[in-house]
VEXRO-256958 format. One line per field, with one value per residue (C-alpha): x, y, z; residue number from 0. Coordinates in Angstrom, 3 decimals. Layout:
// VEXRO-256958
px <- c(X  ...)
py <- c(Y  ...)
pz <- c(Z  ...)
nr <- c(NUM  ...)
//
This chain:
// VEXRO-256958
px <- c(22.015  25.140  28.195  31.005  33.458  34.055  36.767  38.750  40.452  38.716  38.991  41.162  38.630  36.519  33.248  33.346  29.966  29.594  31.358  34.430  34.611  35.390  32.778  35.256  37.367  37.975  35.652  38.227  38.527  34.337  34.747  37.592  35.400  32.429  34.689  36.314  32.897  31.975  34.708  33.782  30.373  31.230  33.694  31.163  28.447  31.443  32.992  30.972  30.772  27.283  24.225  22.564  25.198  25.106  21.827  21.548  18.148  16.962  15.004  17.657  17.671  14.091  14.385  17.075  15.449  12.805  15.041  18.228  15.883  13.904  17.143  18.861  15.941  16.328  19.747  20.889  22.409  25.876  26.759  30.422  30.526  33.313  31.332  32.365  30.292  31.101  30.225  30.217  30.540  30.542  29.272  25.807  25.732  28.897  28.388  25.346  26.736  30.052  27.771  27.068  29.423  33.202  34.471  33.800  35.486  34.051  34.916  34.608  36.373  36.147  38.688  36.166  33.905  36.369  38.105  34.634  33.455  37.309  36.886  33.377  33.812  37.409  36.575  35.101  37.930  36.999  36.881  39.514  38.612  39.861  40.068  39.717  38.035  35.580  36.685  39.953  39.358  40.538  40.574  41.731  39.286  36.367  37.447  33.974  30.262  28.546  28.901  26.824  25.937  24.048  23.990  26.837  26.080  24.069  27.312  28.731  28.449  27.047  30.505  31.641  28.809  29.437  33.041  32.493  29.927  31.879  34.939  32.403  31.158  35.363  35.311  32.302  32.332  29.934  26.494  27.475  25.282  25.271  22.750  22.437  20.223  19.676  17.604  15.736  14.374  14.351  16.213  15.128  16.797  15.954  19.331  20.089  22.572  24.551  24.696  23.854  25.813  23.937  22.588  18.849  18.740  15.198  15.012  14.616  17.780  19.643  18.343  19.187  22.569  23.486  22.455  23.531  27.096  28.976  32.483  34.555  36.681  38.835  39.855  42.878  41.779  37.946  36.307  32.769  30.858  28.919  26.448  23.848  20.559  17.813  16.672  14.551  13.977  11.837  10.705  12.015  8.576  10.244  10.195  6.946  5.165  7.153  7.532  5.331  8.215  8.668  11.850  13.938  14.686  16.809  18.184  19.460  21.696  23.014  26.457  25.493  26.962  25.263  24.190  22.118  21.370  18.673  16.564  16.269  19.542  18.716  21.164  18.450  15.146  13.713  14.623  13.190  9.963  10.047  11.197  8.962  5.579  5.331  6.216  4.377  2.286  1.715  0.507  -1.885  -3.314  -3.718  -5.400  -7.984  -8.952  -8.746  -10.429  -8.916  -6.423  -5.586  -3.582  -4.690  -7.615  -10.686  -10.057  -11.999  -14.549  -12.017  -10.156  -13.524  -14.547  -10.956  -10.477  -13.564  -12.268  -9.504  -11.707  -9.471  -9.814  -8.754  -4.971  -3.714  -0.849  -0.979  1.775  1.030  3.486  3.386  0.965  1.054  -0.505  -2.271  -5.702  -6.271  -4.027  -6.067  -9.308  -8.057  -6.899  -10.400  -12.783  -11.178  -8.967  -5.636  -2.236  -0.681  2.767  3.171  5.923  6.788  9.601  8.526  9.776  7.209  4.205  5.591  6.001  2.270  1.309  3.015  1.503  -2.003  -1.158  -0.614  -4.496  -5.844  -3.929  -3.966  -0.848  -1.526  -0.545  3.084  4.930  8.453  10.248  11.734  12.277  10.336  12.771  15.590  13.947  14.061  11.508  11.047  9.194  5.770  5.546  2.352  -1.432  -1.848  0.418  -1.576  -0.708  -2.281  -0.991  2.912  4.345  4.420  7.600  9.558  11.522  11.530  8.133  8.873  11.618  9.035  6.326  8.767  9.576  5.693  5.374  8.070  6.733  3.490  2.037  0.482  -2.557  -1.636  -3.247  -1.747  -3.977  -2.689  -4.150  -1.923  -1.543  -0.609  -0.605  -2.134  -0.358  2.508  3.000  1.869  1.039  4.192  2.235  2.033  5.814  6.693  4.535  5.912  9.681  9.308  7.342  9.706  7.266  8.063  4.340  3.380  -0.275  -2.673  -2.199  1.519  1.207  -0.993  1.986  4.354  2.617  1.841  5.839  6.376  4.651  1.402  -2.058  -5.679  -4.219  -6.836  -5.791  -8.583  -8.496  -10.533  -9.811  -13.606  -13.986  -10.707  -12.119  -15.712  -13.675  -11.330  -14.975  -16.597  -13.214  -13.281  -17.046  -16.149  -13.217  -15.452  -17.601  -15.147  -13.131  -13.164  -12.322  -9.287  -7.946  -7.947  -6.235  -3.742  -4.140  -5.516  -2.555  -2.717  -6.185  -6.061  -2.788  -4.616  -7.645  -5.980  -3.819  -7.013  -8.342  -5.124  -5.612  -9.095  -7.351  -4.716  -7.121  -9.796  -6.823  -6.011  -2.503  -3.474  -4.874  -5.647  -5.282  -6.941  -4.786  -5.453  -3.742  -2.769  0.162  -0.496)
py <- c(-267.221  -267.726  -270.434  -269.262  -272.392  -272.493  -272.804  -272.701  -276.388  -279.629  -282.037  -285.251  -287.493  -289.258  -290.742  -294.415  -295.603  -299.175  -300.516  -298.405  -295.624  -292.574  -289.514  -286.912  -287.932  -284.977  -283.241  -281.075  -278.178  -277.095  -278.024  -275.220  -272.936  -273.625  -272.822  -269.812  -268.348  -269.356  -267.636  -264.417  -264.701  -264.821  -261.899  -259.827  -260.872  -260.724  -256.767  -255.851  -258.513  -258.241  -260.217  -258.995  -259.976  -263.817  -263.861  -262.522  -260.796  -256.958  -258.519  -260.154  -258.905  -259.463  -263.175  -264.009  -262.727  -265.734  -267.976  -268.401  -269.810  -272.120  -274.079  -274.031  -275.807  -278.219  -279.362  -281.965  -281.082  -279.286  -279.784  -280.685  -281.559  -280.729  -278.901  -278.390  -275.337  -275.378  -272.071  -270.096  -266.844  -263.412  -265.921  -265.551  -268.859  -269.549  -267.096  -269.520  -272.263  -271.529  -271.071  -274.540  -276.865  -277.549  -276.046  -274.802  -274.954  -272.388  -272.789  -270.547  -269.586  -265.744  -264.063  -261.040  -262.967  -265.411  -262.166  -260.668  -263.655  -264.052  -260.216  -261.138  -264.328  -265.306  -263.657  -267.179  -269.368  -272.147  -271.200  -272.249  -269.918  -271.139  -269.736  -273.034  -274.687  -277.353  -279.200  -279.525  -279.635  -282.512  -283.736  -286.681  -289.458  -288.904  -285.305  -283.811  -285.007  -282.812  -280.758  -277.992  -276.754  -273.320  -272.610  -274.384  -277.310  -276.003  -274.265  -277.507  -279.759  -283.099  -284.721  -282.341  -282.962  -286.571  -286.306  -284.028  -286.411  -289.105  -287.057  -285.592  -289.345  -289.586  -286.696  -287.637  -290.103  -293.102  -291.630  -288.197  -285.636  -283.532  -280.813  -278.586  -276.604  -275.475  -273.323  -276.180  -275.821  -272.247  -268.602  -267.533  -263.784  -261.139  -259.667  -258.430  -260.987  -260.374  -263.890  -267.144  -270.314  -271.801  -275.847  -275.502  -279.608  -281.044  -282.146  -285.635  -285.128  -284.217  -286.707  -289.780  -288.236  -288.002  -291.401  -293.700  -291.959  -294.564  -294.686  -297.812  -297.787  -299.861  -301.007  -303.285  -306.120  -305.293  -303.252  -301.550  -299.451  -296.331  -293.992  -291.395  -291.806  -289.204  -288.388  -285.413  -283.035  -280.276  -277.154  -274.012  -272.845  -268.820  -268.929  -269.754  -267.712  -264.091  -265.176  -267.964  -270.026  -273.785  -274.199  -273.655  -277.402  -278.446  -281.848  -283.628  -286.880  -289.637  -291.215  -295.274  -298.267  -299.855  -303.825  -304.122  -307.176  -306.246  -304.001  -306.460  -305.070  -300.942  -298.939  -297.926  -298.415  -295.576  -296.368  -299.874  -298.376  -295.496  -298.640  -301.141  -300.550  -297.112  -296.199  -293.199  -295.456  -298.005  -294.933  -293.557  -297.341  -297.616  -294.033  -295.484  -298.110  -296.491  -293.091  -289.545  -288.339  -291.877  -294.461  -296.592  -298.990  -297.169  -294.247  -291.232  -293.511  -294.820  -291.428  -289.882  -292.438  -292.843  -289.141  -288.509  -290.808  -287.422  -284.977  -282.628  -278.830  -275.646  -275.142  -278.335  -279.917  -283.439  -285.358  -287.657  -290.534  -292.300  -289.470  -290.989  -288.323  -286.201  -286.438  -287.226  -284.073  -282.124  -283.527  -282.906  -279.151  -278.338  -280.088  -279.117  -276.306  -278.304  -277.753  -281.027  -281.866  -285.339  -286.960  -290.017  -291.790  -292.147  -289.089  -290.069  -289.963  -286.620  -284.991  -286.043  -284.414  -281.161  -281.529  -281.787  -279.408  -276.245  -276.817  -276.995  -273.692  -275.002  -272.976  -275.095  -278.471  -279.018  -281.994  -283.415  -286.767  -288.106  -290.980  -291.005  -293.592  -290.724  -287.624  -285.395  -283.252  -281.225  -283.179  -281.998  -280.959  -282.252  -282.770  -285.970  -288.221  -290.533  -293.033  -295.070  -298.789  -297.475  -298.880  -302.269  -301.048  -300.168  -302.996  -301.671  -300.635  -300.107  -297.899  -295.794  -295.592  -294.292  -291.701  -290.935  -290.637  -287.945  -286.101  -285.761  -282.828  -284.124  -285.641  -285.713  -288.877  -291.197  -292.909  -295.935  -298.752  -301.217  -304.315  -307.142  -310.768  -313.903  -316.289  -317.906  -320.642  -318.867  -320.278  -320.597  -317.985  -315.531  -315.794  -314.786  -312.073  -310.662  -311.292  -309.613  -306.184  -306.112  -305.860  -306.521  -307.706  -308.653  -309.674  -306.931  -307.352  -307.593  -304.193  -302.932  -304.103  -302.396  -299.156  -299.542  -300.709  -297.404  -295.359  -294.851  -295.260  -295.992  -298.238  -299.577  -302.104  -303.678  -306.320  -304.794  -307.467  -307.963  -304.206  -304.666  -307.610  -305.515  -302.509  -304.581  -306.020  -302.532  -301.409  -304.665  -303.908  -300.409  -301.562  -303.730  -300.673  -298.860  -301.788  -299.787  -296.414  -298.111  -300.021  -297.037  -294.720  -297.410  -300.864  -304.151  -305.689  -302.746  -303.456  -307.108  -306.459  -304.560  -306.522  -309.827  -308.081  -307.274  -310.780  -312.220  -309.719  -311.509  -314.773  -314.154  -312.793  -315.734  -317.819  -316.228  -315.214  -311.718  -308.943  -305.690  -303.461  -300.121  -298.735  -295.538  -294.218  -291.129  -289.627  -288.698)
pz <- c(110.287  112.476  112.266  111.021  111.290  107.625  105.258  102.542  102.032  102.307  105.086  104.487  105.696  102.722  102.730  101.252  99.449  100.544  97.403  98.824  96.291  97.594  96.902  96.445  93.317  91.198  92.740  95.082  92.965  92.974  97.121  97.196  95.121  97.764  100.884  99.540  98.354  102.131  103.483  101.600  102.622  106.531  105.996  104.891  107.617  110.518  110.355  113.126  115.460  116.578  117.256  114.232  111.989  113.898  113.247  109.791  111.003  112.118  115.018  116.557  119.737  120.415  118.870  121.098  124.385  123.597  121.579  123.932  126.767  124.640  123.112  126.578  128.128  125.714  126.738  128.956  132.659  132.095  135.510  135.619  131.980  129.084  126.479  122.656  121.124  117.734  115.951  119.009  117.460  119.410  122.567  122.429  123.974  125.668  128.840  129.546  129.082  131.121  134.193  134.298  132.612  134.072  130.904  127.683  124.576  121.893  118.746  115.505  112.092  112.120  114.388  114.929  116.130  118.704  119.877  120.895  122.533  124.476  125.557  126.898  128.470  129.274  132.801  133.591  133.983  132.633  128.589  126.011  122.637  119.577  115.987  113.754  110.444  111.694  108.497  109.704  113.436  115.752  119.438  121.089  121.477  124.137  125.070  125.567  127.340  125.619  121.905  121.197  117.617  116.540  112.928  111.851  109.793  106.782  105.868  105.318  101.945  103.162  102.391  105.159  107.218  106.848  107.987  110.614  112.492  112.196  113.913  116.694  117.336  118.416  120.364  122.448  125.302  125.354  126.347  125.585  123.257  120.229  120.328  116.968  115.238  111.424  109.261  107.428  103.601  103.070  104.609  107.557  108.388  106.565  106.318  103.068  101.115  98.184  97.787  99.737  99.716  102.473  102.366  103.096  104.050  104.924  108.484  107.227  105.309  108.413  110.864  107.896  107.587  111.235  112.380  109.585  110.464  112.129  113.732  114.930  117.786  119.416  122.778  123.105  121.163  121.324  118.602  118.869  116.904  117.653  116.087  117.301  118.548  118.529  121.668  120.124  116.987  117.052  115.499  117.635  119.194  119.147  115.426  114.829  117.305  116.329  112.533  111.548  110.649  110.982  109.150  112.440  113.404  116.380  117.265  120.692  119.919  121.951  121.008  121.651  120.610  117.385  116.966  113.592  114.477  117.261  114.534  111.679  109.883  110.537  112.209  114.666  115.804  114.689  111.021  111.812  112.479  109.584  106.941  108.481  110.007  109.773  106.165  105.191  103.068  106.107  108.073  105.755  105.574  109.237  109.118  106.435  108.818  111.876  110.606  109.787  112.006  114.121  113.802  116.966  118.004  117.400  116.427  117.332  119.121  121.642  121.970  123.135  125.519  127.184  127.469  129.048  131.889  132.419  133.292  131.128  132.103  130.230  130.463  131.541  130.134  128.067  127.201  124.331  124.140  120.333  119.290  115.752  113.336  116.002  115.726  119.272  120.289  117.904  119.488  123.003  122.384  120.877  122.432  126.514  125.817  127.117  125.920  124.148  123.414  121.024  121.085  118.217  117.523  114.002  112.206  109.187  111.601  113.435  109.433  108.498  112.335  111.576  107.882  109.584  112.529  109.722  108.728  111.976  113.327  117.135  119.013  121.973  120.084  119.486  117.819  118.423  116.828  120.328  121.732  125.033  126.994  126.664  126.792  129.803  131.531  134.603  137.505  137.426  134.021  132.980  134.368  132.367  130.345  127.557  125.368  123.048  121.978  122.208  125.148  123.506  121.809  124.879  126.693  130.130  130.763  134.688  134.208  131.589  134.029  136.431  134.299  133.329  137.625  137.775  134.772  136.452  138.775  142.234  141.201  137.746  136.105  133.110  130.825  128.497  126.307  125.172  123.148  125.758  125.706  127.608  129.481  127.975  126.011  123.232  120.098  117.227  114.920  117.467  118.491  115.258  115.094  118.158  116.937  113.603  114.988  117.834  120.864  124.394  125.676  129.571  130.657  131.468  135.269  134.764  133.443  136.174  138.895  137.013  137.149  141.155  141.337  139.478  142.406  141.174  143.079  142.198  139.581  137.144  135.001  132.706  129.988  127.269  124.580  123.866  122.873  121.078  119.166  118.402  117.245  114.845  113.474  112.756  111.089  108.708  108.110  107.242  105.035  102.987  102.315  100.879  99.055  95.967  97.465  99.178  96.504  94.195  96.847  97.551  95.715  95.832  97.133  99.684  100.646  101.071  103.133  105.740  106.004  106.286  109.135  110.937  110.223  111.866  115.042  115.824  115.294  117.706  120.294  119.601  120.440  123.821  122.884  121.889  124.436  124.634  127.770  129.676  132.044  134.361  137.290  139.458  141.223  144.805)
nr <- c(0  1  2  3  4  5  6  7  8  9  10  11  12  13  14  15  16  17  18  19  20  21  22  23  24  25  26  27  28  29  30  31  32  33  34  35  36  37  38  39  40  41  42  43  44  45  46  47  48  49  50  51  52  53  54  55  56  57  58  59  60  61  62  63  64  65  66  67  68  69  70  71  72  73  74  75  76  77  78  79  80  81  82  83  84  85  86  87  88  89  90  91  92  93  94  95  96  97  98  99  100  101  102  103  104  105  106  107  108  109  110  111  112  113  114  115  116  117  118  119  120  121  122  123  124  125  126  127  128  129  130  131  132  133  134  135  136  137  138  139  140  141  142  143  144  145  146  147  148  149  150  151  152  153  154  155  156  157  158  159  160  161  162  163  164  165  166  167  168  169  170  171  172  173  174  175  176  177  178  179  180  181  182  183  184  185  186  187  188  189  190  191  192  193  194  195  196  197  198  199  200  201  202  203  204  205  206  207  208  209  210  211  212  213  214  215  216  217  218  219  220  221  222  223  224  225  226  227  228  229  230  231  232  233  234  235  236  237  238  239  240  241  242  243  244  245  246  247  248  249  250  251  252  253  254  255  256  257  258  259  260  261  262  263  264  265  266  267  268  269  270  271  272  273  274  275  276  277  278  279  280  281  282  283  284  285  286  287  288  289  290  291  292  293  294  295  296  297  298  299  300  301  302  303  304  305  306  307  308  309  310  311  312  313  314  315  316  317  318  319  320  321  322  323  324  325  326  327  328  329  330  331  332  333  334  335  336  337  338  339  340  341  342  343  344  345  346  347  348  349  350  351  352  353  354  355  356  357  358  359  360  361  362  363  364  365  366  367  368  369  370  371  372  373  374  375  376  377  378  379  380  381  382  383  384  385  386  387  388  389  390  391  392  393  394  395  396  397  398  399  400  401  402  403  404  405  406  407  408  409  410  411  412  413  414  415  416  417  418  419  420  421  422  423  424  425  426  427  428  429  430  431  432  433  434  435  436  437  438  439  440  441  442  443  444  445  446  447  448  449  450  451  452  453  454  455  456  457  458  459  460  461  462  463  464  465  466  467  468  469  470  471  472  473  474  475  476  477  478  479  480  481  482  483  484  485  486  487  488  489  490  491  492  493  494  495  496  497  498  499  500  501  502  503  504  505  506  507  508  509  510  511  512  513  514  515  516  517  518  519  520  521  522  523)
//
């Protein structure tokens, strides 16, 4: 795969462990050898400066026809933006970026690639072409609005990638975006290679490394810490359709200020979710209670009941916000012939959903890790926005509902179930529960008003707490019947934790603090 911004000598930036010990030390010789090897690799694969060399694939021309528009569709608006393209190669993407951006700085390590890009694209007049080693590259603070990279980071060691990530945080303006795409886990191209020094990381490895790297910036006496938040993380659909390859993965990250105190000590809300409530083990425990494929109230029974309200037809497009592990998505696709895109901020949830999708073999169902408050879709993209027990995590619900409204086609529907609350004052135990979970709760009538204010009509806001309590009781009875099985699969401690958690839900409902709402509305 392409990206040839590489190197002979390691950058001077060091990554420090929390105890202040350098991770480089005497390893410099090994790094220099790796850089030398990578340089030889790209000298071998840049002689002709062709798209086949760039992509290391004999089907490059055909792949590009489908892949290029897919990748470009995931970028934020380029209009008037200053773009840095790292690993620009011969300009496969440069020419498209130049038609919208105010300026593009296209960088690559291989002179033959840079020269070909310059020949093909310098006539645009808003481009700079730079032959440089990304490990030694530097720009002034806040130089760019968007950084774009396609097949670059897999040619960097973890130390180099951490150093580059910290520098990219400096090059980007606050609120700026980093888009990158990599080959994960295994080689994807079919080009013969005498050697292959590529680092095929897992998607989770990239996400962790990129979101845990921080940069402190000073503005006068003021100091602020910045990091990257994930806007989206998904597989490239072209490679799934054309090569049955799930290992081409892309990310869109946003540069944001960090306040770890807001996330119970975690650097991002996503890390809070994946390390607290939605650990892999925690998710599978939920599934054991809710039923196979589900992690929301009532499992398949409530899903079937509520989906029936939508009058789904074959070919309709459904967006599931907070899709969990995908049970509802698979059901809708199989029962009604709809196309479903499932979003969840929990990488652990989406990992399980993708694993299950391989078994289901439903090409009409896709999943991505995404922050629904930041993810962008063209207006009128979907027939239905569906969300089960998820919006409780979102602070500005009105803004979220306005986004839903814009994403729906005229006549489109939104259907939501969510945790709600009773009128204040709340009991101290409920206050502590809400604080510990990081929930933002409203009464069912307040929820309905938000939908009306967002522009929805025919708003139906129902307090379904009685049904919620009945479902919890049924799930508790099922848990009792499978106690031995549950303990064998998990542990007695896990069994007691989940059963006591369900009993606590009943107590909170009986006290009037916790409510459960069903919301259904349409866009005119």
